PDB file of the backbone (N, CA, C, O) and the ligand in Angstrom, with CONECT records:
HET     ZN  A 101       1
ATOM      1  N   MET A   1      14.993 132.557 160.616  1.00  0.00           N
ATOM      2  CA  MET A   1      15.280 132.511 159.009  1.00  0.00           C
ATOM      3  C   MET A   1      15.651 133.826 158.507  1.00  0.00           C
ATOM      4  O   MET A   1      16.594 133.936 157.723  1.00  0.00           O
ATOM      5  N   VAL A   2      14.989 134.816 158.897  1.00  0.00           N
ATOM      6  CA  VAL A   2      15.251 136.174 158.368  1.00  0.00           C
ATOM      7  C   VAL A   2      16.554 136.690 158.931  1.00  0.00           C
ATOM      8  O   VAL A   2      17.140 137.631 158.397  1.00  0.00           O
ATOM      9  N   ARG A   3      16.994 136.098 159.974  1.00  0.00           N
ATOM     10  CA  ARG A   3      18.149 136.517 160.594  1.00  0.00           C
ATOM     11  C   ARG A   3      19.387 135.842 159.856  1.00  0.00           C
ATOM     12  O   ARG A   3      20.444 136.436 159.643  1.00  0.00           O
ATOM     13  N   LEU A   4      19.165 134.738 159.552  1.00  0.00           N
ATOM     14  CA  LEU A   4      20.222 133.995 158.735  1.00  0.00           C
ATOM     15  C   LEU A   4      20.479 134.707 157.429  1.00  0.00           C
ATOM     16  O   LEU A   4      21.625 134.819 156.992  1.00  0.00           O
ATOM     17  N   ILE A   5      19.473 135.167 156.831  1.00  0.00           N
ATOM     18  CA  ILE A   5      19.631 135.744 155.465  1.00  0.00           C
ATOM     19  C   ILE A   5      20.534 137.119 155.827  1.00  0.00           C
ATOM     20  O   ILE A   5      21.591 137.379 155.251  1.00  0.00           O
ATOM     21  N   LEU A   6      20.015 137.842 156.742  1.00  0.00           N
ATOM     22  CA  LEU A   6      20.752 139.083 157.079  1.00  0.00           C
ATOM     23  C   LEU A   6      22.214 138.840 157.478  1.00  0.00           C
ATOM     24  O   LEU A   6      23.093 139.569 157.018  1.00  0.00           O
ATOM     25  N   TYR A   7      22.496 137.849 158.308  1.00  0.00           N
ATOM     26  CA  TYR A   7      23.880 137.463 158.385  1.00  0.00           C
ATOM     27  C   TYR A   7      24.719 137.095 157.152  1.00  0.00           C
ATOM     28  O   TYR A   7      25.900 137.426 157.045  1.00  0.00           O
ATOM     29  N   LEU A   8      24.031 136.377 156.207  1.00  0.00           N
ATOM     30  CA  LEU A   8      24.628 136.108 155.048  1.00  0.00           C
ATOM     31  C   LEU A   8      25.025 137.300 154.214  1.00  0.00           C
ATOM     32  O   LEU A   8      26.144 137.410 153.713  1.00  0.00           O
ATOM     33  N   LEU A   9      23.962 138.278 154.073  1.00  0.00           N
ATOM     34  CA  LEU A   9      24.068 139.451 153.316  1.00  0.00           C
ATOM     35  C   LEU A   9      25.279 140.372 153.949  1.00  0.00           C
ATOM     36  O   LEU A   9      25.920 141.164 153.258  1.00  0.00           O
ATOM     37  N   LEU A  10      25.482 140.187 155.197  1.00  0.00           N
ATOM     38  CA  LEU A  10      26.328 141.119 156.014  1.00  0.00           C
ATOM     39  C   LEU A  10      27.911 140.385 155.802  1.00  0.00           C
ATOM     40  O   LEU A  10      28.961 141.027 155.813  1.00  0.00           O
ATOM     41  N   ALA A  11      27.803 138.940 155.616  1.00  0.00           N
ATOM     42  CA  ALA A  11      29.064 138.317 155.547  1.00  0.00           C
ATOM     43  C   ALA A  11      29.554 138.583 154.013  1.00  0.00           C
ATOM     44  O   ALA A  11      30.740 138.746 153.727  1.00  0.00           O
ATOM     45  N   VAL A  12      28.507 138.607 153.079  1.00  0.00           N
ATOM     46  CA  VAL A  12      28.901 138.930 151.598  1.00  0.00           C
ATOM     47  C   VAL A  12      29.500 140.400 151.423  1.00  0.00           C
ATOM     48  O   VAL A  12      30.437 140.688 150.677  1.00  0.00           O
ATOM     49  N   LEU A  13      28.732 141.356 152.316  1.00  0.00           N
ATOM     50  CA  LEU A  13      29.117 142.810 152.215  1.00  0.00           C
ATOM     51  C   LEU A  13      30.515 142.980 152.890  1.00  0.00           C
ATOM     52  O   LEU A  13      31.230 143.912 152.521  1.00  0.00           O
ATOM     53  N   LEU A  14      30.917 142.159 153.817  1.00  0.00           N
ATOM     54  CA  LEU A  14      32.200 142.121 154.612  1.00  0.00           C
ATOM     55  C   LEU A  14      33.245 141.737 153.610  1.00  0.00           C
ATOM     56  O   LEU A  14      34.277 142.381 153.424  1.00  0.00           O
ATOM     57  N   ILE A  15      32.924 140.712 153.017  1.00  0.00           N
ATOM     58  CA  ILE A  15      33.942 139.914 151.972  1.00  0.00           C
ATOM     59  C   ILE A  15      34.317 140.891 150.911  1.00  0.00           C
ATOM     60  O   ILE A  15      35.495 141.160 150.673  1.00  0.00           O
ATOM     61  N   THR A  16      33.284 141.434 150.257  1.00  0.00           N
ATOM     62  CA  THR A  16      33.454 142.376 149.230  1.00  0.00           C
ATOM     63  C   THR A  16      34.283 143.645 149.703  1.00  0.00           C
ATOM     64  O   THR A  16      35.117 144.144 148.948  1.00  0.00           O
ATOM     65  N   LEU A  17      34.033 144.158 150.978  1.00  0.00           N
ATOM     66  CA  LEU A  17      34.681 145.318 151.505  1.00  0.00           C
ATOM     67  C   LEU A  17      36.007 144.907 151.691  1.00  0.00           C
ATOM     68  O   LEU A  17      36.879 145.641 151.227  1.00  0.00           O
ATOM     69  N   LEU A  18      36.364 143.797 152.324  1.00  0.00           N
ATOM     70  CA  LEU A  18      37.709 143.410 152.487  1.00  0.00           C
ATOM     71  C   LEU A  18      38.471 143.174 151.304  1.00  0.00           C
ATOM     72  O   LEU A  18      39.656 143.492 151.213  1.00  0.00           O
ATOM     73  N   ARG A  19      37.787 142.600 150.357  1.00  0.00           N
ATOM     74  CA  ARG A  19      38.382 142.349 148.952  1.00  0.00           C
ATOM     75  C   ARG A  19      39.054 143.708 148.396  1.00  0.00           C
ATOM     76  O   ARG A  19      40.196 143.803 147.948  1.00  0.00           O
ATOM     77  N   SER A  20      38.089 144.749 148.521  1.00  0.00           N
ATOM     78  CA  SER A  20      38.508 145.878 147.779  1.00  0.00           C
ATOM     79  C   SER A  20      39.651 146.440 148.589  1.00  0.00           C
ATOM     80  O   SER A  20      40.641 146.953 148.069  1.00  0.00           O
ATOM     81  N   VAL A  21      39.458 146.313 149.932  1.00  0.00           N
ATOM     82  CA  VAL A  21      40.572 147.041 150.844  1.00  0.00           C
ATOM     83  C   VAL A  21      42.000 146.367 150.379  1.00  0.00           C
ATOM     84  O   VAL A  21      43.054 146.921 150.066  1.00  0.00           O
ATOM     85  N   LEU A  22      41.661 145.007 150.444  1.00  0.00           N
ATOM     86  CA  LEU A  22      42.981 144.230 150.075  1.00  0.00           C
ATOM     87  C   LEU A  22      43.431 144.611 148.653  1.00  0.00           C
ATOM     88  O   LEU A  22      44.641 144.746 148.471  1.00  0.00           O
ATOM     89  N   GLY A  23      42.655 144.782 147.714  1.00  0.00           N
ATOM     90  CA  GLY A  23      43.070 144.933 146.457  1.00  0.00           C
ATOM     91  C   GLY A  23      43.857 146.448 146.331  1.00  0.00           C
ATOM     92  O   GLY A  23      44.881 146.630 145.673  1.00  0.00           O
ATOM     93  N   ILE A  24      43.170 147.435 147.081  1.00  0.00           N
ATOM     94  CA  ILE A  24      44.046 148.760 147.201  1.00  0.00           C
ATOM     95  C   ILE A  24      45.288 148.499 147.777  1.00  0.00           C
ATOM     96  O   ILE A  24      46.308 148.951 147.257  1.00  0.00           O
ATOM     97  N   LEU A  25      45.329 147.736 148.920  1.00  0.00           N
ATOM     98  CA  LEU A  25      46.640 147.449 149.521  1.00  0.00           C
ATOM     99  C   LEU A  25      47.611 146.914 148.773  1.00  0.00           C
ATOM    100  O   LEU A  25      48.729 147.413 148.646  1.00  0.00           O
ATOM    101  N   LEU A  26      47.173 145.730 148.174  1.00  0.00           N
ATOM    102  CA  LEU A  26      48.113 145.035 147.244  1.00  0.00           C
ATOM    103  C   LEU A  26      48.625 146.101 146.219  1.00  0.00           C
ATOM    104  O   LEU A  26      49.843 146.225 146.091  1.00  0.00           O
ATOM    105  N   LYS A  27      47.845 146.816 145.539  1.00  0.00           N
ATOM    106  CA  LYS A  27      48.169 147.660 144.648  1.00  0.00           C
ATOM    107  C   LYS A  27      49.184 148.639 144.968  1.00  0.00           C
ATOM    108  O   LYS A  27      50.108 148.844 144.181  1.00  0.00           O
ATOM    109  N   ALA A  28      49.070 149.327 146.187  1.00  0.00           N
ATOM    110  CA  ALA A  28      49.929 150.178 146.586  1.00  0.00           C
ATOM    111  C   ALA A  28      51.339 149.517 147.063  1.00  0.00           C
ATOM    112  O   ALA A  28      52.402 150.125 146.940  1.00  0.00           O
ATOM    113  N   ALA A  29      51.244 148.259 147.597  1.00  0.00           N
ATOM    114  CA  ALA A  29      52.429 147.527 148.096  1.00  0.00           C
ATOM    115  C   ALA A  29      53.297 147.173 146.611  1.00  0.00           C
ATOM    116  O   ALA A  29      54.511 147.349 146.502  1.00  0.00           O
ATOM    117  N   ALA A  30      52.572 146.740 145.711  1.00  0.00           N
ATOM    118  CA  ALA A  30      53.354 146.470 144.394  1.00  0.00           C
ATOM    119  C   ALA A  30      53.985 147.822 143.843  1.00  0.00           C
ATOM    120  O   ALA A  30      55.110 147.853 143.345  1.00  0.00           O
ATOM    121  N   ARG A  31      53.157 148.947 143.974  1.00  0.00           N
ATOM    122  CA  ARG A  31      53.858 150.179 143.425  1.00  0.00           C
ATOM    123  C   ARG A  31      55.041 150.501 144.265  1.00  0.00           C
ATOM    124  O   ARG A  31      56.119 150.811 143.757  1.00  0.00           O
ATOM    125  N   TRP A  32      54.859 150.435 145.458  1.00  0.00           N
ATOM    126  CA  TRP A  32      55.941 150.702 146.661  1.00  0.00           C
ATOM    127  C   TRP A  32      57.200 149.791 146.204  1.00  0.00           C
ATOM    128  O   TRP A  32      58.310 150.273 145.980  1.00  0.00           O
ATOM    129  N   LEU A  33      56.896 148.441 146.094  1.00  0.00           N
ATOM    130  CA  LEU A  33      57.960 147.617 145.770  1.00  0.00           C
ATOM    131  C   LEU A  33      58.647 147.880 144.413  1.00  0.00           C
ATOM    132  O   LEU A  33      59.852 147.664 144.289  1.00  0.00           O
ATOM    133  N   LEU A  34      57.893 148.342 143.394  1.00  0.00           N
ATOM    134  CA  LEU A  34      58.210 148.445 141.986  1.00  0.00           C
ATOM    135  C   LEU A  34      59.323 149.864 142.161  1.00  0.00           C
ATOM    136  O   LEU A  34      60.469 149.891 141.712  1.00  0.00           O
ATOM    137  N   ALA A  35      58.763 150.790 142.793  1.00  0.00           N
ATOM    138  CA  ALA A  35      59.611 152.071 143.043  1.00  0.00           C
ATOM    139  C   ALA A  35      60.767 151.841 143.786  1.00  0.00           C
ATOM    140  O   ALA A  35      61.756 152.521 143.515  1.00  0.00           O
ATOM    141  N   GLY A  36      60.825 151.023 144.658  1.00  0.00           N
ATOM    142  CA  GLY A  36      62.027 150.685 145.649  1.00  0.00           C
ATOM    143  C   GLY A  36      63.056 149.649 144.848  1.00  0.00           C
ATOM    144  O   GLY A  36      64.272 149.773 145.000  1.00  0.00           O
ATOM    145  N   GLY A  37      62.592 148.802 144.138  1.00  0.00           N
ATOM    146  CA  GLY A  37      63.276 147.791 143.486  1.00  0.00           C
ATOM    147  C   GLY A  37      64.031 148.528 142.371  1.00  0.00           C
ATOM    148  O   GLY A  37      65.217 148.249 142.195  1.00  0.00           O
ATOM    149  N   SER A  38      63.419 149.458 141.597  1.00  0.00           N
ATOM    150  CA  SER A  38      64.297 150.112 140.616  1.00  0.00           C
ATOM    151  C   SER A  38      65.365 150.988 140.971  1.00  0.00           C
ATOM    152  O   SER A  38      66.250 151.399 140.220  1.00  0.00           O
ATOM    153  N   GLN A  39      65.188 151.269 142.327  1.00  0.00           N
ATOM    154  CA  GLN A  39      66.343 152.073 142.850  1.00  0.00           C
ATOM    155  C   GLN A  39      67.361 151.320 143.520  1.00  0.00           C
ATOM    156  O   GLN A  39      68.551 151.631 143.470  1.00  0.00           O
ATOM    157  N   ALA A  40      66.914 150.343 144.142  1.00  0.00           N
ATOM    158  CA  ALA A  40      67.880 149.541 145.038  1.00  0.00           C
ATOM    159  C   ALA A  40      68.690 148.622 144.138  1.00  0.00           C
ATOM    160  O   ALA A  40      69.919 148.656 144.184  1.00  0.00           O
ATOM    161  N   SER A  41      68.019 147.777 143.295  1.00  0.00           N
ATOM    162  CA  SER A  41      68.761 146.866 142.437  1.00  0.00           C
ATOM    163  C   SER A  41      68.619 147.065 141.019  1.00  0.00           C
ATOM    164  O   SER A  41      67.497 147.206 140.532  1.00  0.00           O
ATOM    165  N   ARG A  42      69.699 147.089 140.292  1.00  0.00           N
ATOM    166  CA  ARG A  42      69.473 147.109 138.804  1.00  0.00           C
ATOM    167  C   ARG A  42      69.933 145.792 138.122  1.00  0.00           C
ATOM    168  O   ARG A  42      70.768 145.804 137.218  1.00  0.00           O
ATOM    169  N   SER A  43      69.375 144.690 138.577  1.00  0.00           N
ATOM    170  CA  SER A  43      69.737 143.525 138.121  1.00  0.00           C
ATOM    171  C   SER A  43      68.704 143.139 136.922  1.00  0.00           C
ATOM    172  O   SER A  43      68.923 142.127 136.256  1.00  0.00           O
ATOM    173  N   THR A  44      67.780 143.815 136.706  1.00  0.00           N
ATOM    174  CA  THR A  44      66.887 143.397 135.771  1.00  0.00           C
ATOM    175  C   THR A  44      67.391 143.848 134.422  1.00  0.00           C
ATOM    176  O   THR A  44      67.764 145.010 134.264  1.00  0.00           O
ATOM    177  N   PRO A  45      67.410 143.028 133.517  1.00  0.00           N
ATOM    178  CA  PRO A  45      67.933 143.025 132.127  1.00  0.00           C
ATOM    179  C   PRO A  45      67.153 144.142 131.358  1.00  0.00           C
ATOM    180  O   PRO A  45      67.673 144.539 130.315  1.00  0.00           O
ATOM    181  N   SER A  46      66.051 144.655 131.723  1.00  0.00           N
ATOM    182  CA  SER A  46      65.169 145.479 131.076  1.00  0.00           C
ATOM    183  C   SER A  46      65.786 146.835 130.848  1.00  0.00           C
ATOM    184  O   SER A  46      65.435 147.440 129.834  1.00  0.00           O
ATOM    185  N   GLY A  47      66.573 147.332 131.582  1.00  0.00           N
ATOM    186  CA  GLY A  47      67.262 148.603 131.541  1.00  0.00           C
ATOM    187  C   GLY A  47      68.598 148.646 130.977  1.00  0.00           C
ATOM    188  O   GLY A  47      69.256 147.613 131.103  1.00  0.00           O
ATOM    189  N   GLY A  48      69.164 149.687 130.347  1.00  0.00           N
ATOM    190  CA  GLY A  48      70.339 149.828 129.558  1.00  0.00           C
ATOM    191  C   GLY A  48      70.191 149.192 128.090  1.00  0.00           C
ATOM    192  O   GLY A  48      69.165 148.637 127.697  1.00  0.00           O
ATOM    193  N   GLU A  49      71.274 149.340 127.396  1.00  0.00           N
ATOM    194  CA  GLU A  49      71.281 148.944 125.928  1.00  0.00           C
ATOM    195  C   GLU A  49      71.967 147.720 125.956  1.00  0.00           C
ATOM    196  O   GLU A  49      72.445 147.253 126.989  1.00  0.00           O
ATOM    197  N   LEU A  50      72.040 147.106 124.688  1.00  0.00           N
ATOM    198  CA  LEU A  50      72.736 145.910 124.546  1.00  0.00           C
ATOM    199  C   LEU A  50      74.006 146.005 123.884  1.00  0.00           C
ATOM    200  O   LEU A  50      74.151 146.653 122.847  1.00  0.00           O
ATOM    201  N   ARG A  51      74.911 145.388 124.446  1.00  0.00           N
ATOM    202  CA  ARG A  51      76.400 145.593 123.822  1.00  0.00           C
ATOM    203  C   ARG A  51      77.152 144.267 123.686  1.00  0.00           C
ATOM    204  O   ARG A  51      77.043 143.407 124.560  1.00  0.00           O
ATOM    205  N   GLN A  52      77.968 144.077 122.526  1.00  0.00           N
ATOM    206  CA  GLN A  52      78.376 142.732 122.273  1.00  0.00           C
ATOM    207  C   GLN A  52      79.729 142.497 123.146  1.00  0.00           C
ATOM    208  O   GLN A  52      80.621 143.344 123.190  1.00  0.00           O
ATOM    209  N   ASP A  53      79.780 141.359 123.779  1.00  0.00           N
ATOM    210  CA  ASP A  53      81.030 140.907 124.468  1.00  0.00           C
ATOM    211  C   ASP A  53      82.107 140.523 123.378  1.00  0.00           C
ATOM    212  O   ASP A  53      81.979 139.608 122.564  1.00  0.00           O
ATOM    213  N   PRO A  54      83.167 141.356 123.492  1.00  0.00           N
ATOM    214  CA  PRO A  54      84.417 141.168 122.625  1.00  0.00           C
ATOM    215  C   PRO A  54      85.037 139.866 122.657  1.00  0.00           C
ATOM    216  O   PRO A  54      85.640 139.435 121.674  1.00  0.00           O
ATOM    217  N   VAL A  55      84.919 139.185 123.781  1.00  0.00           N
ATOM    218  CA  VAL A  55      85.528 137.831 123.937  1.00  0.00           C
ATOM    219  C   VAL A  55      84.536 136.770 123.286  1.00  0.00           C
ATOM    220  O   VAL A  55      84.975 136.098 122.353  1.00  0.00           O
ATOM    221  N   CYS A  56      83.317 136.588 123.687  1.00  0.00           N
ATOM    222  CA  CYS A  56      82.555 135.348 123.288  1.00  0.00           C
ATOM    223  C   CYS A  56      81.552 135.858 122.362  1.00  0.00           C
ATOM    224  O   CYS A  56      80.863 134.997 121.815  1.00  0.00           O
ATOM    225  N   GLY A  57      81.301 137.202 122.041  1.00  0.00           N
ATOM    226  CA  GLY A  57      80.193 137.603 121.037  1.00  0.00           C
ATOM    227  C   GLY A  57      78.892 137.572 121.501  1.00  0.00           C
ATOM    228  O   GLY A  57      77.954 137.832 120.747  1.00  0.00           O
ATOM    229  N   VAL A  58      78.708 137.227 122.875  1.00  0.00           N
ATOM    230  CA  VAL A  58      77.415 137.461 123.268  1.00  0.00           C
ATOM    231  C   VAL A  58      76.868 138.688 123.652  1.00  0.00           C
ATOM    232  O   VAL A  58      77.602 139.476 124.248  1.00  0.00           O
ATOM    233  N   TYR A  59      75.605 139.017 123.395  1.00  0.00           N
ATOM    234  CA  TYR A  59      75.033 140.333 123.685  1.00  0.00           C
ATOM    235  C   TYR A  59      74.398 140.443 125.141  1.00  0.00           C
ATOM    236  O   TYR A  59      73.539 139.650 125.527  1.00  0.00           O
ATOM    237  N   ILE A  60      74.904 141.523 125.945  1.00  0.00           N
ATOM    238  CA  ILE A  60      74.579 141.777 127.117  1.00  0.00           C
ATOM    239  C   ILE A  60      73.886 143.073 127.406  1.00  0.00           C
ATOM    240  O   ILE A  60      74.054 143.938 126.546  1.00  0.00           O
ATOM    241  N   SER A  61      73.231 143.352 128.311  1.00  0.00           N
ATOM    242  CA  SER A  61      72.562 144.685 128.913  1.00  0.00           C
ATOM    243  C   SER A  61      73.767 145.258 129.476  1.00  0.00           C
ATOM    244  O   SER A  61      74.538 144.595 130.171  1.00  0.00           O
ATOM    245  N   THR A  62      73.942 146.470 129.189  1.00  0.00           N
ATOM    246  CA  THR A  62      74.939 147.420 129.824  1.00  0.00           C
ATOM    247  C   THR A  62      74.684 147.550 131.298  1.00  0.00           C
ATOM    248  O   THR A  62      75.609 147.778 132.077  1.00  0.00           O
ATOM    249  N   ALA A  63      73.249 147.385 131.748  1.00  0.00           N
ATOM    250  CA  ALA A  63      72.797 147.473 133.212  1.00  0.00           C
ATOM    251  C   ALA A  63      73.495 146.206 133.953  1.00  0.00           C
ATOM    252  O   ALA A  63      73.860 146.328 135.122  1.00  0.00           O
ATOM    253  N   THR A  64      73.639 145.217 133.381  1.00  0.00           N
ATOM    254  CA  THR A  64      74.154 143.994 134.084  1.00  0.00           C
ATOM    255  C   THR A  64      75.515 143.488 133.719  1.00  0.00           C
ATOM    256  O   THR A  64      75.972 142.474 134.245  1.00  0.00           O
ATOM    257  N   SER A  65      76.141 144.159 132.856  1.00  0.00           N
ATOM    258  CA  SER A  65      77.313 143.672 132.284  1.00  0.00           C
ATOM    259  C   SER A  65      78.481 143.856 133.119  1.00  0.00           C
ATOM    260  O   SER A  65      78.344 144.524 134.144  1.00  0.00           O
ATOM    261  N   TYR A  66      79.674 143.335 132.817  1.00  0.00           N
ATOM    262  CA  TYR A  66      80.970 143.446 133.606  1.00  0.00           C
ATOM    263  C   TYR A  66      81.623 144.669 132.935  1.00  0.00           C
ATOM    264  O   TYR A  66      81.678 144.612 131.706  1.00  0.00           O
ATOM    265  N   LYS A  67      82.050 145.597 133.438  1.00  0.00           N
ATOM    266  CA  LYS A  67      82.627 146.712 132.531  1.00  0.00           C
ATOM    267  C   LYS A  67      84.057 146.840 132.645  1.00  0.00           C
ATOM    268  O   LYS A  67      84.635 146.411 133.644  1.00  0.00           O
ATOM    269  N   LEU A  68      84.743 147.461 131.587  1.00  0.00           N
ATOM    270  CA  LEU A  68      86.092 147.736 131.645  1.00  0.00           C
ATOM    271  C   LEU A  68      86.400 148.735 130.586  1.00  0.00           C
ATOM    272  O   LEU A  68      86.148 148.658 129.383  1.00  0.00           O
ATOM    273  N   THR A  69      87.029 149.747 131.291  1.00  0.00           N
ATOM    274  CA  THR A  69      87.285 151.092 130.599  1.00  0.00           C
ATOM    275  C   THR A  69      88.586 150.917 130.030  1.00  0.00           C
ATOM    276  O   THR A  69      89.539 150.562 130.723  1.00  0.00           O
ATOM    277  N   GLU A  70      88.679 151.158 128.745  1.00  0.00           N
ATOM    278  CA  GLU A  70      89.888 151.188 128.064  1.00  0.00           C
ATOM    279  C   GLU A  70      90.049 152.323 127.013  1.00  0.00           C
ATOM    280  O   GLU A  70      89.367 152.285 125.989  1.00  0.00           O
ATOM    281  N   GLY A  71      90.801 153.182 127.205  1.00  0.00           N
ATOM    282  CA  GLY A  71      91.138 154.322 126.291  1.00  0.00           C
ATOM    283  C   GLY A  71      89.901 155.202 126.276  1.00  0.00           C
ATOM    284  O   GLY A  71      89.577 155.620 125.165  1.00  0.00           O
ATOM    285  N   GLY A  72      89.106 155.581 127.379  1.00  0.00           N
ATOM    286  CA  GLY A  72      88.051 156.219 127.378  1.00  0.00           C
ATOM    287  C   GLY A  72      86.716 155.547 126.857  1.00  0.00           C
ATOM    288  O   GLY A  72      85.631 156.126 126.812  1.00  0.00           O
ATOM    289  N   LYS A  73      86.952 154.246 126.472  1.00  0.00           N
ATOM    290  CA  LYS A  73      85.947 153.496 125.768  1.00  0.00           C
ATOM    291  C   LYS A  73      85.404 152.468 126.764  1.00  0.00           C
ATOM    292  O   LYS A  73      86.260 151.789 127.332  1.00  0.00           O
ATOM    293  N   VAL A  74      84.103 152.241 127.071  1.00  0.00           N
ATOM    294  CA  VAL A  74      83.579 151.331 128.136  1.00  0.00           C
ATOM    295  C   VAL A  74      83.378 149.998 127.223  1.00  0.00           C
ATOM    296  O   VAL A  74      82.738 150.040 126.172  1.00  0.00           O
ATOM    297  N   LEU A  75      84.002 148.779 127.734  1.00  0.00           N
ATOM    298  CA  LEU A  75      83.767 147.638 127.156  1.00  0.00           C
ATOM    299  C   LEU A  75      83.004 146.643 127.912  1.00  0.00           C
ATOM    300  O   LEU A  75      83.363 146.469 129.077  1.00  0.00           O
ATOM    301  N   HIS A  76      81.975 145.930 127.450  1.00  0.00           N
ATOM    302  CA  HIS A  76      80.974 145.137 128.165  1.00  0.00           C
ATOM    303  C   HIS A  76      81.252 143.748 128.025  1.00  0.00           C
ATOM    304  O   HIS A  76      81.435 143.169 126.954  1.00  0.00           O
ATOM    305  N   PHE A  77      81.278 143.188 129.287  1.00  0.00           N
ATOM    306  CA  PHE A  77      81.464 141.664 129.103  1.00  0.00           C
ATOM    307  C   PHE A  77      80.325 140.811 129.840  1.00  0.00           C
ATOM    308  O   PHE A  77      79.661 141.218 130.793  1.00  0.00           O
ATOM    309  N   CYS A  78      80.224 139.615 129.260  1.00  0.00           N
ATOM    310  CA  CYS A  78      79.045 138.860 130.005  1.00  0.00           C
ATOM    311  C   CYS A  78      79.370 138.231 131.270  1.00  0.00           C
ATOM    312  O   CYS A  78      78.498 137.885 132.067  1.00  0.00           O
ATOM    313  N   SER A  79      80.627 138.075 131.468  1.00  0.00           N
ATOM    314  CA  SER A  79      81.064 137.465 132.680  1.00  0.00           C
ATOM    315  C   SER A  79      82.416 138.036 133.245  1.00  0.00           C
ATOM    316  O   SER A  79      83.099 138.763 132.524  1.00  0.00           O
ATOM    317  N   GLU A  80      82.799 137.735 134.465  1.00  0.00           N
ATOM    318  CA  GLU A  80      84.157 138.199 135.036  1.00  0.00           C
ATOM    319  C   GLU A  80      85.121 137.496 134.440  1.00  0.00           C
ATOM    320  O   GLU A  80      86.230 138.022 134.342  1.00  0.00           O
ATOM    321  N   ALA A  81      84.884 136.057 133.878  1.00  0.00           N
ATOM    322  CA  ALA A  81      85.864 135.260 133.107  1.00  0.00           C
ATOM    323  C   ALA A  81      86.314 135.824 131.853  1.00  0.00           C
ATOM    324  O   ALA A  81      87.495 135.842 131.506  1.00  0.00           O
ATOM    325  N   CYS A  82      85.153 136.377 131.048  1.00  0.00           N
ATOM    326  CA  CYS A  82      85.440 136.991 129.738  1.00  0.00           C
ATOM    327  C   CYS A  82      86.226 138.239 129.919  1.00  0.00           C
ATOM    328  O   CYS A  82      87.046 138.587 129.069  1.00  0.00           O
ATOM    329  N   ARG A  83      85.996 138.945 131.034  1.00  0.00           N
ATOM    330  CA  ARG A  83      86.769 140.196 131.187  1.00  0.00           C
ATOM    331  C   ARG A  83      88.188 139.975 131.386  1.00  0.00           C
ATOM    332  O   ARG A  83      89.055 140.602 130.777  1.00  0.00           O
ATOM    333  N   GLU A  84      88.428 139.001 132.319  1.00  0.00           N
ATOM    334  CA  GLU A  84      89.896 138.452 132.766  1.00  0.00           C
ATOM    335  C   GLU A  84      90.538 137.906 131.475  1.00  0.00           C
ATOM    336  O   GLU A  84      91.744 138.087 131.304  1.00  0.00           O
ATOM    337  N   GLN A  85      89.847 137.287 130.611  1.00  0.00           N
ATOM    338  CA  GLN A  85      90.508 136.657 129.423  1.00  0.00           C
ATOM    339  C   GLN A  85      90.771 137.805 128.414  1.00  0.00           C
ATOM    340  O   GLN A  85      91.705 137.668 127.624  1.00  0.00           O
ATOM    341  N   TYR A  86      90.034 138.894 128.386  1.00  0.00           N
ATOM    342  CA  TYR A  86      90.250 140.102 127.488  1.00  0.00           C
ATOM    343  C   TYR A  86      91.511 140.837 128.062  1.00  0.00           C
ATOM    344  O   TYR A  86      92.339 141.368 127.322  1.00  0.00           O
ATOM    345  N   ARG A  87      91.602 140.833 129.419  1.00  0.00           N
ATOM    346  CA  ARG A  87      92.755 141.656 129.982  1.00  0.00           C
ATOM    347  C   ARG A  87      93.930 140.767 129.750  1.00  0.00           C
ATOM    348  O   ARG A  87      94.973 141.314 129.392  1.00  0.00           O
ATOM    349  N   ARG A  88      93.909 139.416 129.911  1.00  0.00           N
ATOM    350  CA  ARG A  88      95.089 138.686 129.804  1.00  0.00           C
ATOM    351  C   ARG A  88      95.529 138.738 128.238  1.00  0.00           C
ATOM    352  O   ARG A  88      96.718 138.690 127.924  1.00  0.00           O
ATOM    353  N   ARG A  89      94.622 138.826 127.406  1.00  0.00           N
ATOM    354  CA  ARG A  89      94.872 138.985 126.027  1.00  0.00           C
ATOM    355  C   ARG A  89      95.596 140.119 125.556  1.00  0.00           C
ATOM    356  O   ARG A  89      96.457 140.076 124.678  1.00  0.00           O
ATOM    357  N   LYS A  90      95.155 141.303 126.272  1.00  0.00           N
ATOM    358  CA  LYS A  90      95.799 142.595 126.036  1.00  0.00           C
ATOM    359  C   LYS A  90      97.181 142.624 126.469  1.00  0.00           C
ATOM    360  O   LYS A  90      98.070 143.254 125.896  1.00  0.00           O
ATOM    361  N   GLY A  91      97.349 141.767 127.719  1.00  0.00           N
ATOM    362  CA  GLY A  91      98.656 141.807 128.297  1.00  0.00           C
ATOM    363  C   GLY A  91      99.586 141.101 127.425  1.00  0.00           C
ATOM    364  O   GLY A  91     100.659 141.651 127.176  1.00  0.00           O
ATOM    365  N   GLU A  92      99.323 139.955 126.926  1.00  0.00           N
ATOM    366  CA  GLU A  92     100.054 139.244 126.024  1.00  0.00           C
ATOM    367  C   GLU A  92     100.344 140.010 124.683  1.00  0.00           C
ATOM    368  O   GLU A  92     101.416 139.791 124.120  1.00  0.00           O
ATOM    369  N   ALA A  93      99.551 140.791 124.206  1.00  0.00           N
ATOM    370  CA  ALA A  93      99.596 141.643 122.959  1.00  0.00           C
ATOM    371  C   ALA A  93     100.833 142.561 123.098  1.00  0.00           C
ATOM    372  O   ALA A  93     101.704 142.701 122.240  1.00  0.00           O
ATOM    373  N   LYS A  94     100.781 143.168 124.311  1.00  0.00           N
ATOM    374  CA  LYS A  94     101.694 144.236 124.699  1.00  0.00           C
ATOM    375  C   LYS A  94     103.097 143.654 124.989  1.00  0.00           C
ATOM    376  O   LYS A  94     104.064 144.381 124.760  1.00  0.00           O
ATOM    377  N   ALA A  95     103.268 142.574 125.408  1.00  0.00           N
ATOM    378  CA  ALA A  95     104.488 141.946 126.034  1.00  0.00           C
ATOM    379  C   ALA A  95     105.275 141.168 124.689  1.00  0.00           C
ATOM    380  O   ALA A  95     106.325 140.550 124.862  1.00  0.00           O
TER     381      ALA A  95
HETATM  382 ZN    ZN A 101      81.482 136.551 127.388  1.00  0.00          ZN2+
END
């Protein structure tokens, strides 16, 4: 009977130990992923400023927008379609 209690105590101790180790590992993994993610992909809309799409008027983040440089100014579009539409419109204006 005493042995059973000892085993139980040991099991509880092991579980708490494993939990703390796992917690540390998970924290380290999350930090590593966050650090790697911010460098690898800039798809998160949290970065960059908001700019208005001159075609449809939608506000997009400069980090995710489709860019078009015109006369030293960078225009930001919500989609490839809007950028193409803007280009076409400019072409028509010149012609
Ligand atoms: Zn648009």
